[in-house]
C-alpha positions, 0 to 999 in steps of 0.5 A: 746777808754775810759780812763778805760778798765772797762768802755770800757767793760760795754759799750761793754756789753750794746751794746749787748742789743736790740735797744741800740746803741753806744750813748745809751750804753755810756749814760747808762755807764755814768748813772751807774757811777753816780749812788750810789753804792747801786743802781748799786748793786741792778741792778746788783743783779737784773740781777743775780737773774733773770738769776739764778731763772728764767727759762721756764715752761716745759709745756707752755715755758712761763717765770717761777720761778717754773716748771710748772708755776703759770699759768699752775698750776692755777686750776681756768683756763680753761684746754680746751682752749690753746692760742698760742703766739710767745713769753712770752711777748705776754702772759704778754700782753694778761694777762693784758687784763683780758679776757683770762682764758685758758692756753697758749703755747709759741712757742718761735718765729714764722716761717721765713725761710729767717731768718733760723727759721723753724717748728723744732726751734719752740715749736710745737712738744710740742704743739702736745703732749699737744694736744694728751692728750685730755683735750684741745678742742680749740687752739686760735692762737694769733701769731703776725699780720705779715708776720711771724706770719700769715705764723705760724698761717696758718702753725698750722691751717693745722696741727692741723685741721685734729686732730678734734680740734677747731682752731680759729685765734684772730680777726683783732683788732690788726693792721697788722705788729704790735706785740701783746706786744705793742697792747692796752688793749681794742684792745687786748680784742676785738681780743680775743672776735672776734676770729673766727674758722680758715677754 
């Protein structure tokens, strides 16, 4: 029990954040209490603004302040090439390499029946609609190199191959069991360059 119900509410909300346990939530709450009012309000305003102004691109599913997003509107990007990733953070990781100049498609997760994630829960239908439009010639499957990511890549490759579109998978430069967002730039760049057609 805390001496303030407001402090207790703040800690309860902070615990809901990923990777934040009770002790970390208490430390964050204490930091916010000691921060200046201006610093705390800037944080509150930043949270409010991102919730009000940032949504998802209706084309690729990435985070966006407008619709479509900047990457989908960029006429310099190659519309014949689309890189399929699990989450918006994967787009950020790949963009940091400076190697990929195509477009993206964010699935919103990976297949994991044990966790209740099935094809209908992902943005696979939207991907198929984009492919039927006829501009895309190659799909790069850049799902994470773990069990769920591999299952998703295999499912998509079997679904897409009959459409006559080239389907490639990022090279194995990214270690098994890791997430793209934590990979270093050189590894990600080599993985993109060394992609291979899915058989």
